[in-house]
C-alpha positions in Angstrom: 70.7 131.9 85.7 70.2 133.2 89.3 67.5 131.5 91.4 66.0 133.0 94.5 65.6 130.7 97.6 63.4 131.1 100.6 66.4 130.7 103.0 67.8 133.6 105.0 70.9 134.3 107.0 71.4 136.9 109.7 75.1 137.9 110.5 76.2 137.7 114.1 73.5 135.2 115.0 74.2 131.5 114.9 76.3 131.5 111.6 74.6 128.4 110.1 72.9 128.1 106.8 71.0 125.1 105.2 71.8 124.6 101.5 68.8 123.1 99.8 69.1 119.4 98.9 67.9 120.0 95.3 70.8 122.2 94.6 73.4 120.1 96.6 72.4 117.2 94.4 72.6 119.2 91.2 76.0 120.6 92.1 77.2 117.1 93.3 77.8 118.2 96.9 77.6 115.6 99.6 78.4 115.1 103.3 81.9 116.1 104.3 82.7 117.8 101.0 84.9 120.8 101.4 83.3 124.0 100.2 85.1 127.3 99.4 83.6 130.4 101.1 84.7 133.9 100.4 83.3 137.4 100.6 83.2 139.5 97.5 81.8 143.0 97.7 78.8 142.7 100.1 78.0 139.0 99.5 79.2 135.6 100.4 80.0 133.1 97.6 80.0 129.4 98.4 81.2 126.8 95.9 82.8 123.4 95.6 85.7 124.7 93.6 88.4 127.3 94.6 87.6 130.7 93.2 89.8 131.8 90.3 89.8 135.4 91.4 92.3 136.9 93.8 90.1 136.2 96.9 91.5 134.0 99.6 88.8 131.5 100.5 88.0 129.8 103.7 87.1 126.1 103.5 84.2 124.5 105.4 82.6 121.1 105.5 79.0 120.4 104.8 77.1 118.1 107.2 74.8 115.2 106.1 71.7 117.5 106.5 73.2 120.2 104.2 74.1 122.6 107.0 77.2 124.8 106.8 78.7 127.2 109.3 79.8 130.5 107.9 83.4 131.3 109.1 83.4 133.9 111.9 85.9 136.1 110.0 83.6 136.4 107.1 80.5 136.8 109.2 82.1 139.7 111.1 82.7 141.6 107.8 79.0 141.5 106.8 76.5 144.2 107.5 74.3 143.2 110.4 71.1 142.9 108.3 69.1 140.1 106.8 70.7 138.2 103.9 69.0 135.9 101.4 70.3 132.7 99.7 70.4 132.6 95.9 71.6 129.9 93.5 73.9 130.7 90.6 73.3 127.8 88.2 75.9 128.9 85.7 78.6 128.9 88.3 77.3 126.0 90.4 77.5 128.3 93.4 75.4 129.6 96.3 75.2 133.4 97.0 74.3 135.0 100.3 73.2 138.6 99.5 71.7 141.4 101.6 68.0 141.7 101.3 66.9 144.9 99.7 64.0 146.8 101.0 63.2 148.7 97.8 59.5 149.1 97.0 58.1 149.6 93.6 55.6 152.4 93.0 
């Protein structure tokens, strides 16, 4: 199941993102854990395990407050528009996805 969060990320700004404590605890992520970060299509995938696909991940540490820094190489590849954090409960991962501006009629 995918869960929408009220956390946002803007590429080319300060490159930091707070991962909510509720989900860090559920995924058993704690201070100084190494997290795998890679870009797939137009989104960032953050997980505690190495991806099984052909993507070459970057590894980052999470601080005690749950803040991570998105690697510059990945940040530079993103569209310069607002992104939102989602949780993928089935995969125990975090997704950073561009915000859509579609309006329903």
